[in-house]
PDB file as gemmi writes it, atoms N, CA and C in Angstrom:
CRYST1    1.000    1.000    1.000  90.00  90.00  90.00 P 1                      
ATOM      1  N   UNK A   1     100.305 118.049 142.097  1.00  0.00           N  
ATOM      2  CA  UNK A   1      98.914 118.439 142.223  1.00  0.00           C  
ATOM      3  C   UNK A   1      98.285 117.649 143.373  1.00  0.00           C  
ATOM      4  N   UNK A   2      97.671 118.322 144.275  1.00  0.00           N  
ATOM      5  CA  UNK A   2      97.073 117.681 145.451  1.00  0.00           C  
ATOM      6  C   UNK A   2      95.742 117.039 145.078  1.00  0.00           C  
ATOM      7  N   UNK A   3      95.520 115.865 145.630  1.00  0.00           N  
ATOM      8  CA  UNK A   3      94.237 115.199 145.394  1.00  0.00           C  
ATOM      9  C   UNK A   3      93.287 115.553 146.517  1.00  0.00           C  
ATOM     10  N   UNK A   4      92.055 115.715 146.189  1.00  0.00           N  
ATOM     11  CA  UNK A   4      91.074 116.001 147.224  1.00  0.00           C  
ATOM     12  C   UNK A   4      90.169 114.795 147.388  1.00  0.00           C  
ATOM     13  N   UNK A   5      89.852 114.531 148.610  1.00  0.00           N  
ATOM     14  CA  UNK A   5      89.014 113.384 148.933  1.00  0.00           C  
ATOM     15  C   UNK A   5      87.551 113.793 148.847  1.00  0.00           C  
ATOM     16  N   UNK A   6      86.761 112.989 148.160  1.00  0.00           N  
ATOM     17  CA  UNK A   6      85.337 113.298 148.014  1.00  0.00           C  
ATOM     18  C   UNK A   6      84.558 112.694 149.171  1.00  0.00           C  
ATOM     19  N   UNK A   7      83.566 113.407 149.599  1.00  0.00           N  
ATOM     20  CA  UNK A   7      82.757 113.000 150.738  1.00  0.00           C  
ATOM     21  C   UNK A   7      81.626 112.089 150.268  1.00  0.00           C  
ATOM     22  N   UNK A   8      81.436 110.965 150.956  1.00  0.00           N  
ATOM     23  CA  UNK A   8      80.395 110.001 150.585  1.00  0.00           C  
ATOM     24  C   UNK A   8      79.005 110.579 150.831  1.00  0.00           C  
ATOM     25  N   UNK A   9      78.874 111.485 151.818  1.00  0.00           N  
ATOM     26  CA  UNK A   9      77.565 112.075 152.112  1.00  0.00           C  
ATOM     27  C   UNK A   9      77.093 112.973 150.973  1.00  0.00           C  
ATOM     28  N   UNK A  10      78.024 113.622 150.300  1.00  0.00           N  
ATOM     29  CA  UNK A  10      77.657 114.449 149.142  1.00  0.00           C  
ATOM     30  C   UNK A  10      77.158 113.555 148.017  1.00  0.00           C  
ATOM     31  N   UNK A  11      77.793 112.409 147.815  1.00  0.00           N  
ATOM     32  CA  UNK A  11      77.335 111.462 146.798  1.00  0.00           C  
ATOM     33  C   UNK A  11      75.934 110.958 147.116  1.00  0.00           C  
ATOM     34  N   UNK A  12      75.684 110.616 148.371  1.00  0.00           N  
ATOM     35  CA  UNK A  12      74.356 110.142 148.768  1.00  0.00           C  
ATOM     36  C   UNK A  12      73.322 111.237 148.557  1.00  0.00           C  
ATOM     37  N   UNK A  13      73.669 112.487 148.892  1.00  0.00           N  
ATOM     38  CA  UNK A  13      72.765 113.609 148.668  1.00  0.00           C  
ATOM     39  C   UNK A  13      72.470 113.793 147.183  1.00  0.00           C  
ATOM     40  N   UNK A  14      73.494 113.676 146.333  1.00  0.00           N  
ATOM     41  CA  UNK A  14      73.292 113.790 144.893  1.00  0.00           C  
ATOM     42  C   UNK A  14      72.389 112.671 144.377  1.00  0.00           C  
ATOM     43  N   UNK A  15      72.619 111.442 144.833  1.00  0.00           N  
ATOM     44  CA  UNK A  15      71.810 110.307 144.371  1.00  0.00           C  
ATOM     45  C   UNK A  15      70.352 110.473 144.798  1.00  0.00           C  
ATOM     46  N   UNK A  16      70.128 110.875 146.042  1.00  0.00           N  
ATOM     47  CA  UNK A  16      68.755 111.078 146.510  1.00  0.00           C  
ATOM     48  C   UNK A  16      68.061 112.210 145.761  1.00  0.00           C  
ATOM     49  N   UNK A  17      68.784 113.287 145.497  1.00  0.00           N  
ATOM     50  CA  UNK A  17      68.174 114.379 144.739  1.00  0.00           C  
ATOM     51  C   UNK A  17      67.909 113.950 143.300  1.00  0.00           C  
ATOM     52  N   UNK A  18      68.778 113.130 142.714  1.00  0.00           N  
ATOM     53  CA  UNK A  18      68.527 112.607 141.372  1.00  0.00           C  
ATOM     54  C   UNK A  18      67.297 111.718 141.337  1.00  0.00           C  
ATOM     55  N   UNK A  19      67.108 110.904 142.382  1.00  0.00           N  
ATOM     56  CA  UNK A  19      65.914 110.055 142.478  1.00  0.00           C  
ATOM     57  C   UNK A  19      64.638 110.889 142.577  1.00  0.00           C  
ATOM     58  N   UNK A  20      64.671 111.887 143.445  1.00  0.00           N  
ATOM     59  CA  UNK A  20      63.472 112.705 143.658  1.00  0.00           C  
ATOM     60  C   UNK A  20      63.133 113.526 142.415  1.00  0.00           C  
ATOM     61  N   UNK A  21      64.110 114.198 141.840  1.00  0.00           N  
ATOM     62  CA  UNK A  21      63.849 115.032 140.666  1.00  0.00           C  
ATOM     63  C   UNK A  21      63.460 114.166 139.473  1.00  0.00           C  
ATOM     64  N   UNK A  22      64.134 113.032 139.291  1.00  0.00           N  
ATOM     65  CA  UNK A  22      63.778 112.123 138.205  1.00  0.00           C  
ATOM     66  C   UNK A  22      62.382 111.546 138.379  1.00  0.00           C  
ATOM     67  N   UNK A  23      62.032 111.164 139.605  1.00  0.00           N  
ATOM     68  CA  UNK A  23      60.692 110.652 139.866  1.00  0.00           C  
ATOM     69  C   UNK A  23      59.619 111.697 139.606  1.00  0.00           C  
ATOM     70  N   UNK A  24      59.901 112.939 139.996  1.00  0.00           N  
ATOM     71  CA  UNK A  24      58.964 114.031 139.743  1.00  0.00           C  
ATOM     72  C   UNK A  24      58.787 114.257 138.243  1.00  0.00           C  
ATOM     73  N   UNK A  25      59.888 114.269 137.513  1.00  0.00           N  
ATOM     74  CA  UNK A  25      59.794 114.454 136.061  1.00  0.00           C  
ATOM     75  C   UNK A  25      59.063 113.286 135.399  1.00  0.00           C  
ATOM     76  N   UNK A  26      59.264 112.088 135.901  1.00  0.00           N  
ATOM     77  CA  UNK A  26      58.550 110.933 135.368  1.00  0.00           C  
ATOM     78  C   UNK A  26      57.051 111.042 135.580  1.00  0.00           C  
ATOM     79  N   UNK A  27      56.654 111.517 136.751  1.00  0.00           N  
ATOM     80  CA  UNK A  27      55.229 111.688 137.028  1.00  0.00           C  
ATOM     81  C   UNK A  27      54.626 112.835 136.217  1.00  0.00           C  
ATOM     82  N   UNK A  28      55.399 113.891 135.997  1.00  0.00           N  
ATOM     83  CA  UNK A  28      54.893 115.022 135.222  1.00  0.00           C  
ATOM     84  C   UNK A  28      54.751 114.697 133.744  1.00  0.00           C  
ATOM     85  N   UNK A  29      55.550 113.768 133.231  1.00  0.00           N  
ATOM     86  CA  UNK A  29      55.526 113.470 131.805  1.00  0.00           C  
ATOM     87  C   UNK A  29      54.678 112.250 131.457  1.00  0.00           C  
ATOM     88  N   UNK A  30      53.932 111.693 132.407  1.00  0.00           N  
ATOM     89  CA  UNK A  30      53.166 110.489 132.092  1.00  0.00           C  
ATOM     90  C   UNK A  30      51.978 110.756 131.175  1.00  0.00           C  
ATOM     91  N   UNK A  31      51.514 112.000 131.076  1.00  0.00           N  
ATOM     92  CA  UNK A  31      50.397 112.327 130.188  1.00  0.00           C  
ATOM     93  C   UNK A  31      50.844 112.878 128.842  1.00  0.00           C  
ATOM     94  N   UNK A  32      52.138 113.095 128.655  1.00  0.00           N  
ATOM     95  CA  UNK A  32      52.669 113.580 127.376  1.00  0.00           C  
ATOM     96  C   UNK A  32      52.937 112.365 126.503  1.00  0.00           C  
ATOM     97  N   UNK A  33      52.381 112.372 125.294  1.00  0.00           N  
ATOM     98  CA  UNK A  33      52.397 111.160 124.471  1.00  0.00           C  
ATOM     99  C   UNK A  33      53.805 110.687 124.095  1.00  0.00           C  
ATOM    100  N   UNK A  34      54.708 111.589 123.764  1.00  0.00           N  
ATOM    101  CA  UNK A  34      56.037 111.157 123.332  1.00  0.00           C  
ATOM    102  C   UNK A  34      57.035 111.054 124.487  1.00  0.00           C  
ATOM    103  N   UNK A  35      56.612 111.400 125.712  1.00  0.00           N  
ATOM    104  CA  UNK A  35      57.489 111.267 126.877  1.00  0.00           C  
ATOM    105  C   UNK A  35      56.940 110.319 127.936  1.00  0.00           C  
ATOM    106  N   UNK A  36      55.852 109.622 127.633  1.00  0.00           N  
ATOM    107  CA  UNK A  36      55.245 108.766 128.656  1.00  0.00           C  
ATOM    108  C   UNK A  36      56.102 107.549 128.997  1.00  0.00           C  
ATOM    109  N   UNK A  37      57.088 107.219 128.192  1.00  0.00           N  
ATOM    110  CA  UNK A  37      57.979 106.103 128.495  1.00  0.00           C  
ATOM    111  C   UNK A  37      58.852 106.410 129.714  1.00  0.00           C  
ATOM    112  N   UNK A  38      59.024 107.690 130.062  1.00  0.00           N  
ATOM    113  CA  UNK A  38      59.810 108.042 131.241  1.00  0.00           C  
ATOM    114  C   UNK A  38      59.121 107.638 132.544  1.00  0.00           C  
ATOM    115  N   UNK A  39      57.798 107.498 132.508  1.00  0.00           N  
ATOM    116  CA  UNK A  39      57.069 107.163 133.730  1.00  0.00           C  
ATOM    117  C   UNK A  39      56.898 105.661 133.921  1.00  0.00           C  
ATOM    118  N   UNK A  40      57.398 104.852 132.987  1.00  0.00           N  
ATOM    119  CA  UNK A  40      57.307 103.406 133.141  1.00  0.00           C  
ATOM    120  C   UNK A  40      58.198 102.975 134.302  1.00  0.00           C  
ATOM    121  N   UNK A  41      57.630 102.221 135.228  1.00  0.00           N  
ATOM    122  CA  UNK A  41      58.426 101.821 136.379  1.00  0.00           C  
ATOM    123  C   UNK A  41      57.801 100.688 137.148  1.00  0.00           C  
ATOM    124  N   UNK A  42      58.367 100.429 138.282  1.00  0.00           N  
ATOM    125  CA  UNK A  42      57.960  99.316 139.121  1.00  0.00           C  
ATOM    126  C   UNK A  42      57.934  99.766 140.574  1.00  0.00           C  
ATOM    127  N   UNK A  43      56.955  99.281 141.326  1.00  0.00           N  
ATOM    128  CA  UNK A  43      56.871  99.530 142.770  1.00  0.00           C  
ATOM    129  C   UNK A  43      57.166  98.239 143.516  1.00  0.00           C  
ATOM    130  N   UNK A  44      57.908  98.354 144.586  1.00  0.00           N  
ATOM    131  CA  UNK A  44      58.160  97.191 145.410  1.00  0.00           C  
ATOM    132  C   UNK A  44      58.307  97.628 146.862  1.00  0.00           C  
ATOM    133  N   UNK A  45      58.054  96.706 147.739  1.00  0.00           N  
ATOM    134  CA  UNK A  45      58.144  96.981 149.170  1.00  0.00           C  
ATOM    135  C   UNK A  45      56.987  96.344 149.917  1.00  0.00           C  
ATOM    136  N   UNK A  46      56.728  96.844 151.095  1.00  0.00           N  
ATOM    137  CA  UNK A  46      55.639  96.352 151.922  1.00  0.00           C  
ATOM    138  C   UNK A  46      54.406  97.203 151.677  1.00  0.00           C  
ATOM    139  N   UNK A  47      53.405  96.631 151.008  1.00  0.00           N  
ATOM    140  CA  UNK A  47      52.188  97.395 150.768  1.00  0.00           C  
ATOM    141  C   UNK A  47      51.356  97.525 152.036  1.00  0.00           C  
ATOM    142  N   UNK A  48      51.380  96.514 152.887  1.00  0.00           N  
ATOM    143  CA  UNK A  48      50.732  96.575 154.198  1.00  0.00           C  
ATOM    144  C   UNK A  48      51.825  96.631 155.255  1.00  0.00           C  
ATOM    145  N   UNK A  49      51.842  97.669 156.073  1.00  0.00           N  
ATOM    146  CA  UNK A  49      52.921  97.772 157.063  1.00  0.00           C  
ATOM    147  C   UNK A  49      52.857  96.672 158.119  1.00  0.00           C  
ATOM    148  N   UNK A  50      54.020  96.313 158.637  1.00  0.00           N  
ATOM    149  CA  UNK A  50      54.138  95.311 159.687  1.00  0.00           C  
ATOM    150  C   UNK A  50      54.060  96.037 161.031  1.00  0.00           C  
ATOM    151  N   UNK A  51      53.188  95.559 161.912  1.00  0.00           N  
ATOM    152  CA  UNK A  51      52.989  96.192 163.213  1.00  0.00           C  
ATOM    153  C   UNK A  51      53.528  95.271 164.303  1.00  0.00           C  
ATOM    154  N   UNK A  52      54.374  95.816 165.162  1.00  0.00           N  
ATOM    155  CA  UNK A  52      54.907  95.089 166.302  1.00  0.00           C  
ATOM    156  C   UNK A  52      54.331  95.730 167.574  1.00  0.00           C  
ATOM    157  N   UNK A  53      53.420  95.008 168.234  1.00  0.00           N  
ATOM    158  CA  UNK A  53      52.752  95.516 169.414  1.00  0.00           C  
ATOM    159  C   UNK A  53      53.362  94.860 170.650  1.00  0.00           C  
ATOM    160  N   UNK A  54      53.999  95.664 171.508  1.00  0.00           N  
ATOM    161  CA  UNK A  54      54.638  95.151 172.725  1.00  0.00           C  
ATOM    162  C   UNK A  54      53.893  95.571 173.985  1.00  0.00           C  
ATOM    163  N   UNK A  55      52.647  95.969 173.864  1.00  0.00           N  
ATOM    164  CA  UNK A  55      51.767  96.436 174.934  1.00  0.00           C  
ATOM    165  C   UNK A  55      52.213  97.755 175.558  1.00  0.00           C  
ATOM    166  N   UNK A  56      53.472  98.052 175.573  1.00  0.00           N  
ATOM    167  CA  UNK A  56      53.950  99.339 176.071  1.00  0.00           C  
ATOM    168  C   UNK A  56      54.148 100.301 174.915  1.00  0.00           C  
ATOM    169  N   UNK A  57      54.650  99.765 173.831  1.00  0.00           N  
ATOM    170  CA  UNK A  57      54.928 100.564 172.641  1.00  0.00           C  
ATOM    171  C   UNK A  57      54.517  99.771 171.420  1.00  0.00           C  
ATOM    172  N   UNK A  58      54.036 100.474 170.428  1.00  0.00           N  
ATOM    173  CA  UNK A  58      53.648  99.845 169.166  1.00  0.00           C  
ATOM    174  C   UNK A  58      54.503 100.447 168.064  1.00  0.00           C  
ATOM    175  N   UNK A  59      55.195  99.595 167.336  1.00  0.00           N  
ATOM    176  CA  UNK A  59      56.096 100.027 166.273  1.00  0.00           C  
ATOM    177  C   UNK A  59      55.544  99.542 164.940  1.00  0.00           C  
ATOM    178  N   UNK A  60      55.507 100.441 163.973  1.00  0.00           N  
ATOM    179  CA  UNK A  60      55.016 100.107 162.643  1.00  0.00           C  
ATOM    180  C   UNK A  60      56.162 100.234 161.643  1.00  0.00           C  
ATOM    181  N   UNK A  61      56.402  99.174 160.876  1.00  0.00           N  
ATOM    182  CA  UNK A  61      57.435  99.157 159.850  1.00  0.00           C  
ATOM    183  C   UNK A  61      56.764  99.122 158.481  1.00  0.00           C  
ATOM    184  N   UNK A  62      57.231  99.975 157.575  1.00  0.00           N  
ATOM    185  CA  UNK A  62      56.705  99.959 156.225  1.00  0.00           C  
ATOM    186  C   UNK A  62      57.631 100.703 155.288  1.00  0.00           C  
ATOM    187  N   UNK A  63      57.738 100.213 154.080  1.00  0.00           N  
ATOM    188  CA  UNK A  63      58.585 100.856 153.081  1.00  0.00           C  
ATOM    189  C   UNK A  63      58.056 100.498 151.705  1.00  0.00           C  
ATOM    190  N   UNK A  64      57.850 101.509 150.869  1.00  0.00           N  
ATOM    191  CA  UNK A  64      57.418 101.293 149.499  1.00  0.00           C  
ATOM    192  C   UNK A  64      58.288 102.156 148.593  1.00  0.00           C  
ATOM    193  N   UNK A  65      58.866 101.557 147.589  1.00  0.00           N  
ATOM    194  CA  UNK A  65      59.762 102.251 146.668  1.00  0.00           C  
ATOM    195  C   UNK A  65      59.160 102.168 145.268  1.00  0.00           C  
ATOM    196  N   UNK A  66      59.105 103.313 144.595  1.00  0.00           N  
ATOM    197  CA  UNK A  66      58.630 103.359 143.215  1.00  0.00           C  
ATOM    198  C   UNK A  66      59.756 103.914 142.350  1.00  0.00           C  
ATOM    199  N   UNK A  67      60.279 103.077 141.477  1.00  0.00           N  
ATOM    200  CA  UNK A  67      61.382 103.440 140.589  1.00  0.00           C  
ATOM    201  C   UNK A  67      60.828 103.527 139.172  1.00  0.00           C  
ATOM    202  N   UNK A  68      61.164 104.614 138.458  1.00  0.00           N  
ATOM    203  CA  UNK A  68      60.789 104.717 137.051  1.00  0.00           C  
ATOM    204  C   UNK A  68      62.022 105.068 136.220  1.00  0.00           C  
ATOM    205  N   UNK A  69      61.853 105.084 134.929  1.00  0.00           N  
ATOM    206  CA  UNK A  69      62.979 105.334 134.015  1.00  0.00           C  
ATOM    207  C   UNK A  69      63.596 106.705 134.265  1.00  0.00           C  
ATOM    208  N   UNK A  70      62.763 107.707 134.507  1.00  0.00           N  
ATOM    209  CA  UNK A  70      63.277 109.058 134.731  1.00  0.00           C  
ATOM    210  C   UNK A  70      64.115 109.135 136.003  1.00  0.00           C  
ATOM    211  N   UNK A  71      63.743 108.397 137.043  1.00  0.00           N  
ATOM    212  CA  UNK A  71      64.541 108.435 138.265  1.00  0.00           C  
ATOM    213  C   UNK A  71      65.881 107.727 138.077  1.00  0.00           C  
ATOM    214  N   UNK A  72      65.915 106.692 137.265  1.00  0.00           N  
ATOM    215  CA  UNK A  72      67.193 106.037 136.953  1.00  0.00           C  
ATOM    216  C   UNK A  72      68.097 106.984 136.168  1.00  0.00           C  
ATOM    217  N   UNK A  73      67.524 107.694 135.209  1.00  0.00           N  
ATOM    218  CA  UNK A  73      68.292 108.691 134.458  1.00  0.00           C  
ATOM    219  C   UNK A  73      68.773 109.794 135.392  1.00  0.00           C  
ATOM    220  N   UNK A  74      67.931 110.200 136.343  1.00  0.00           N  
ATOM    221  CA  UNK A  74      68.318 111.218 137.316  1.00  0.00           C  
ATOM    222  C   UNK A  74      69.486 110.785 138.175  1.00  0.00           C  
ATOM    223  N   UNK A  75      69.499 109.518 138.586  1.00  0.00           N  
ATOM    224  CA  UNK A  75      70.616 108.996 139.383  1.00  0.00           C  
ATOM    225  C   UNK A  75      71.889 108.975 138.552  1.00  0.00           C  
ATOM    226  N   UNK A  76      71.798 108.552 137.302  1.00  0.00           N  
ATOM    227  CA  UNK A  76      72.985 108.525 136.440  1.00  0.00           C  
ATOM    228  C   UNK A  76      73.548 109.928 136.218  1.00  0.00           C  
ATOM    229  N   UNK A  77      72.667 110.905 136.018  1.00  0.00           N  
ATOM    230  CA  UNK A  77      73.117 112.295 135.852  1.00  0.00           C  
ATOM    231  C   UNK A  77      73.742 112.801 137.150  1.00  0.00           C  
ATOM    232  N   UNK A  78      73.158 112.447 138.289  1.00  0.00           N  
ATOM    233  CA  UNK A  78      73.700 112.882 139.580  1.00  0.00           C  
ATOM    234  C   UNK A  78      75.091 112.307 139.808  1.00  0.00           C  
ATOM    235  N   UNK A  79      75.305 111.051 139.470  1.00  0.00           N  
ATOM    236  CA  UNK A  79      76.636 110.446 139.619  1.00  0.00           C  
ATOM    237  C   UNK A  79      77.626 111.100 138.670  1.00  0.00           C  
ATOM    238  N   UNK A  80      77.197 111.398 137.446  1.00  0.00           N  
ATOM    239  CA  UNK A  80      78.066 112.074 136.478  1.00  0.00           C  
ATOM    240  C   UNK A  80      78.466 113.458 136.983  1.00  0.00           C  
ATOM    241  N   UNK A  81      77.509 114.221 137.509  1.00  0.00           N  
ATOM    242  CA  UNK A  81      77.805 115.553 138.036  1.00  0.00           C  
ATOM    243  C   UNK A  81      78.734 115.456 139.241  1.00  0.00           C  
ATOM    244  N   UNK A  82      78.512 114.467 140.103  1.00  0.00           N  
ATOM    245  CA  UNK A  82      79.370 114.283 141.269  1.00  0.00           C  
ATOM    246  C   UNK A  82      80.815 114.003 140.855  1.00  0.00           C  
ATOM    247  N   UNK A  83      80.985 113.208 139.838  1.00  0.00           N  
ATOM    248  CA  UNK A  83      82.348 112.878 139.407  1.00  0.00           C  
ATOM    249  C   UNK A  83      83.040 114.073 138.752  1.00  0.00           C  
ATOM    250  N   UNK A  84      82.258 115.008 138.188  1.00  0.00           N  
ATOM    251  CA  UNK A  84      82.849 116.174 137.536  1.00  0.00           C  
ATOM    252  C   UNK A  84      83.266 117.256 138.528  1.00  0.00           C  
ATOM    253  N   UNK A  85      82.625 117.294 139.715  1.00  0.00           N  
ATOM    254  CA  UNK A  85      83.034 118.319 140.687  1.00  0.00           C  
ATOM    255  C   UNK A  85      84.014 117.774 141.692  1.00  0.00           C  
TER     256      UNK A  85                                                      
END                                                                             
């Protein structure tokens, strides 16, 4: 039986889609009383962006990540689905 090599880009795509869909579901369920635990999460990153002014060009760096329980579940489901295909 021939083995097939899995592509890392497909895994990254699955993980990102699991994060986005899980985050969306977490935000949608924050007002539902028995599902509001899915929206519990933490934000981290740069709340104020860092600006690098070189007089010719100005570069702004900023990143904010919000992780909740639903997005973690989404990533786990995405990894499980990736391993099954």
